[in-house]
N, C-alpha and C positions, 0 to 999 in steps of 0.2 A: 727932845725927849722922847725915847721909844716907849711904845705902848707895852705895858706889863705883859698882855697877851701873847706878845711876840715871844715870849720867853717860855721854855718848857717848865711845867709845874714839876716840882720835885717828886719822885714815885713813893708812893705810900708802902711801907712795909706789909707782905702778905701774912695773913694769919691762917693756921692750919685748922681745917674743920675737924671737929671731934667725931670719931667713929662711933656708930651705934653699936649696941651689944650684939645685934645680929650681924652687922658687918664683920666685927671682930671674930664672932664664932665662925663665920663662913670662911675667913681668911685662915683661922687656925686649923680648920678641918682640911682646908686645901692643902695646907704645909705638912699635915700629918699624913695625908695620902701620898704626898709626893715622897715623904721620907720612907714611907712603907713601899712604896714602888721601887725606890733606890734599893731598899734591904732585900727585896725579893729578887731583883735582878743580881744582887749580889750572891746571895744564896744560891740560884740557879746556876750561875757561872761557878760556884765553889762545888756544888754537888751534881754537875753536868756528868762526870764520869760514872757518878752512883746510879744516875737515873738511866744511863745508857745501859748500864749492867743490868738494872732492874729490867729494862724492856726485854733484852735480851734473854734473861732468866724466864720471864714470862712467855715470851715466844718460843721458847725451848720447852717450857712445861706444857703450853697448848699443842705444840707439835708431838710432844710424847704421849700426851692424852688422846690425840687423834690417832695416833699410830696403835696405841694400845686398843682403842675402841674398834679400829680396824681388823687388828688381829683377833681380838676376841669374836667379833662377829663373824669374820672369815672360818674361825675354827669351830664355830657352833653351827647348829642347824642339822638337817636330814643326814643321817648316816646309815646307809641301808646294808652296810656290812653285817654279814653272820659270822659270829664267833662259834668255834666249834671246839667241844671237849668230849673226851671218853668218859662213859658213866659205866663202872662194873656192876654186874649183877651183885645184888645184895645178899642172895644166898648161893654165891658161887663156890662157897667151900662144900656144898652138897652135890655138886656135879659128878665128882668121881663116883659116888655110891650110886647115883641115879643113871648114869650113862649106859646106854646099850649099844651094841654092834648092829650094822645094818642087817646083818643075816638073822639075827635075833627076832627082828620085828616082823610080824606076819599079818599082812593086812586082809580083812575078812571079805569073803566073796559074798556079796549081797545081790539076790535074785530079783529083788523088788522093783517096781518101775521106776520109782523114786525112794531116795533115802539121805539122811542126813545125821550127823553126830556133832553136837555143840557142846562148849563149855560155857554155861550162862554166866560165870563169874567173868571170864574174858570176852566172851562172844567169838572166840576162836573156832574155827570149823575143823574138826578133827578128822572127818570123812564126808565124802558127799558123792552122790550118784543121781544125775539129772535134778538137782536138787531146786532149779529154777522152773522146771517145767509145771504149767497149770494143770492140777488134776482135781476131780472131784475127792471130796475128803470124809464123807459120811458123818457119823456122830462125832468125831474130832471137832466138828463145827461147834459143839456144845461148850467147848473151852471158852470161846469168845462170848458166847451167851451167858456164861458163868460169870465172866470178869466184868461185864456191864452191869449184871444184876446186883454184885458185891459192891460196885462203885457208885450205883445209882439208887440204891434202896438198903434200908436196914434190914436186919434179918428177923427182927420181930414184927414187921410189917405184914399184913394179911391180905389176902386177895380172894375174890370169889371166882370159882372156875366158870367160864363161859362155855356155852354150846360148841364154838369153834375149837377151844382147847381139848374138851373131852372127846371131840370127834376125830382127833389126830389117830391115824393107825400105826401099825407095826409097834415096835416098842414102846410099853406105857407103864404108867404107874396106876391104871384103872382108875383115873380122876371122874367124879361125877359132877354133872352140872349143877350150880348152885352150893356145891362144897367149898368151904373157907379154909385156906391153908395158908401158913406163914411162908415168907420168902425162904426160911432156913430149910423148911421141910421140903420145898419145892427144888432147892439146889441140890440136896441129897438125892432126891429122886432122879433129877437130870444127870447128875455124875455118876451115881452108882448103877441105878436101873437103866440109865441112858434113855430116859422117858421123854418121849416126843411132846406128850400132852404136858408134861411139866415145863418143856421149852416154851410152847406157845403161851402158856399161863404166865410165865415170867415175862415174855415178850410184851404181852398185853398190859401187865403191872407196871413195867418199867417205862415201855414206850408209848402207852395209850392205846396201840393196836399192834398187831403183828409187823405190818407194813413200815410204820414209823420206827419200830425197833430194828428192822433190817437196815433202815437208813443210819441209825445210830451204829449199827457194827461196821457198815463201810466208813463211815466217818472215823471211827476208831482204827480201823485198818490204815487208813490215809495219815491219821495222826502218827501211827506208828512207823509209816514210811514202808508199808508193805506194797510192792509193786505188781505182784502176781495173785492177787486175792480178791474175789468178789463173792458177796453173800446175797443169797435170795430167800433165805428162810433161817430160822434160829435153830433148827434140829439137824439139818444135814441131809434129809432125804434128796434122792436125786431130782435134780431141776436144771434146765438149761441155764448157764451163766453163773452156777454156784461152784466156786472152785478156789483152790489156793495151791501153793508150792509147798515142798517140804522146807525149805529155807523159811518161808513166811510163817508156816505153821509152828516151827521151833521156836521162832521170835514171840508168837503169841503165847506158847506154853512157858517159855522163860519169864514173859512179863506174869502171867498167872502165878506162877510159883514163887513170885515175889509177894503174893497176897497171903498172910497167914491162914486165913479162914480156908482159901481155896486148897491150899496145900494140906490142911487138916481133912477136908473132905476128900480129897485125891486118894488118900492113904487109907480111909476107912473101910473096914470090911462089910459091915451092914447097918442099917439105920431103919428104926421103926416109925411108922406113920399112921396115926389113928385112922380107922375106916368105918364111916358112919353106917350104922344098920347092919354091921358086921360083928360077930363075936369075939374076932381076933383082928390084930393090926396088919397093915401092910408091911412087909419086910423087904426093904430095898437092898438087894445083893449087889456087891461090887462085881461086875462082869469082867473087870480086868485081871486075868490070870498071871500077869506078869508079877504081880504082887506075891503070888506063891511060888512062882517059878525062880525067882531072882532075889536072894537075901537081902540085896541091897536096895531093892525097889523102893520108890516113894511116889508112885502113880504113873500115867496121868490117865489117860483116855482111850479107849478103843473105839472101832467105828467098822460098820459094814453095810453095803449096799451091793446091788449087782453092778451098778455103774462104777462105784468106788473100789470094789475088792476089799479085802481084809487090810485094815489100817490099824496103826498102833502108834501113839505118841507116848513116849516113856520117860520116866525120870529115876535117877539113881544117885546115891551118894556112897563114897568110900574114903575113908582116911581123909576127911576134910575137904574132899573135892566132889564137885557134882556135874553128871552129864545128862542131857536130854537129847533123846534120838527121836527120829521120826521115820517111819516106814509106810509107804503108801503102795497100796495095790501090791501086798507082800506075798500073797499065795499063801498055802497052809502052813508054810515055815516061818511065817512072819514073826512069831514068838523067838524062835531060835535066831533068826537073824538079829532081832533085837537084843538078845543076850550076847550074840558075838560083836556086836558094836560096842556094848558097853565093856565087856571084857579087853576089847582092843584099846578103848579109852583108857581105862583105869590101869592097865598094865603096861602101855606103851608111851604114856604122856607124863609130863610133870609140869610143874608152874616155874616159870623163871622171873624172879620179882627184882624190879629195878628201883620203883619208888611208889609211894601211895599218894593218892588225890590230896594236893595241898601242900604235899612236901617240897620246900625250897630246893630247886635245883641250879640255879643260876641267878645273876642280878642283871636287869636291863636298866640302862640308864634312861631317864625320862626328861624331854625338854630341856630348856636352857633358861638361866637367869630367874629363879634358880634352878639347878640341875638336881632332879631327884633320882629316886631309884624304885624299881618294883621287882618282887620275886617272880620268877619264871618257874612254873609247877605243872605237873600233869593235870589235863582236864579230867582224868579218870585215873585209876590205879594202873600204873604202868607195869602190869603183869602180863604175861603171855604163857599159854599153853602149848608147850614144844614137845615134838616128838624125841624120845630119849636118845635116839641115834644121831641127833641133829644139835646136841646141846653146845657143841664147840663153836658152833656159829653165834651163840648167845651169850658168850662169856662177859661182853661189854656191848654198849650202844653208843652210837654216836649223837651227842646232844648238839643241836644247831640252833642258835638263839640271836636275835637281833642285838646289835651292840647298842642302839639307841632307838627310842621312839618319841614322838611329839606328843605335847599335851593336846587334848585330855586323853587319859588311858582308862578303859572301862575295866572292870573285873572280868576275868574270862576272855580278854581280847587275846587273839592269836599272837604269840611273840617268837614262834619257833616251832621246831618239831624233833622228835627222836626218832632215828633211823636204827632199826633193828635188823640183824642177819643182813647187813649191807653186802651186795655182790653175790648173794645166793638166790636160787629161785623162792626162796622163802622170804625175801626181804619185805618189810612192812614199816610202817611209822605211824606215830601218835602225834597229836597236837600238844604243844607246849604253850600255856596261856599265862596271862599275868593274874596274880593273886589279890589285887586290890585296886581301888580308884584313885587315880591321881588328877585332881582338877586343874584347869588353868589358873594360875596366879592372878592376882589383880595388877593393873599398871604399876601402882605404887611399889609393891612387893617386887616386881620384876625390875623396876627402875634401881631401888635400893640393891637388889641382888647383882645388877650389873655394875654400879659403882663400886660394889664389895669386890667384883671379880677384877676391875681395874686396879685398885689398890693392892689386891693379892698378888696381881702379875707384877706390879713394881716391887712389892716385898721379895719376891723370887729373884727378881733383878737385883736387887740389893744384896741379899744373900749370896748370889753367884759372884758380884763384884767383890765382896768383903766375906770371904768364908770364915765360917766360925762366929759371926756375929750374933 
């Protein structure tokens, strides 16, 4: 009998283990992931042509944007070109009635060592003879003395006359040491009586001392750009190193006549100043006979010393025009020479007007992103005093202005010039400037403006491709 262990035991049926909730969840999530992966793969396969098209479109858009940026940057930036236009004279219709023939114009014969005739409105020189030669100028010095007194003291201020002032010789107002006078009284004595003592009294009052006042005179001359002038005293008595030129003296006179009180004093016939311990006042008589000799006269100042000779700075107005003449060392006929200069100026010259200061003449583009504009205007009135036989050269002017300037732009910045009487011996030019300030925009503003320019360029392209859109 065989041992029962020699026979295999029958296999017991296997029992499946119950899955836990976590295991079921994990299996479910794995199946969901696999299902989603299959679906994504199916969608990618189905959308592959569209994806390829989108990539191509975005690449083309990026390329277009890049080329647009390059184009805009290349077309922006510095442009040094000058644009040119003709600007006709605004009073061109008057030329026919103003014009003279060359034979009609007679230039005066002036025997003075130096002389000049200027139009203070335009600063144009109508006549000159040795106008830059340094010469002593006698009492015409007192024009600058009066200017500094008017600019640095009030008329009501009073000053006590010093020993030094009362001791000055030659022409005087008989000032006495210790006498108290106002600045206004001293100015009338200075200009009408040509009082040297009044000049020193004003110098001491304004400058603290005569020497300090002379420094102020020379500083003012430098400020005015006078290159042939040196002052050594406030009255004009001959002294080494005391000189000016006809051109510089005309500039001083033009400056002075812009001061209303100076103009009033220069044309006054006489002025009374009280005289202590005397029964009657001192009467300051205007020594300028030009006021009586020429009906259009407005002043200004005579002068005489042995070194300077007879000198006259004169002003006159006629038909809304004003002239200033200077005659230095003119001899006994200096009155007649002055009248000849005035008549020459009034009879043979006319104003040619193109524009007034601040009047827009052209537009200059400024900067990029954003690109702005500024008006080009004359820095001064664009008016010229022209001899009437030369008017045909002034019918129009050439306006040259920059096409573009970079940020920032200051008000009064040069942006061009106006050429008048081009190609003639009388050719001249005047500055053209900006009429306002244009600051540099912030980075954000410039970025937005650049993007706007890009889209604007695209829109132009669309309109070109689809006309009438």
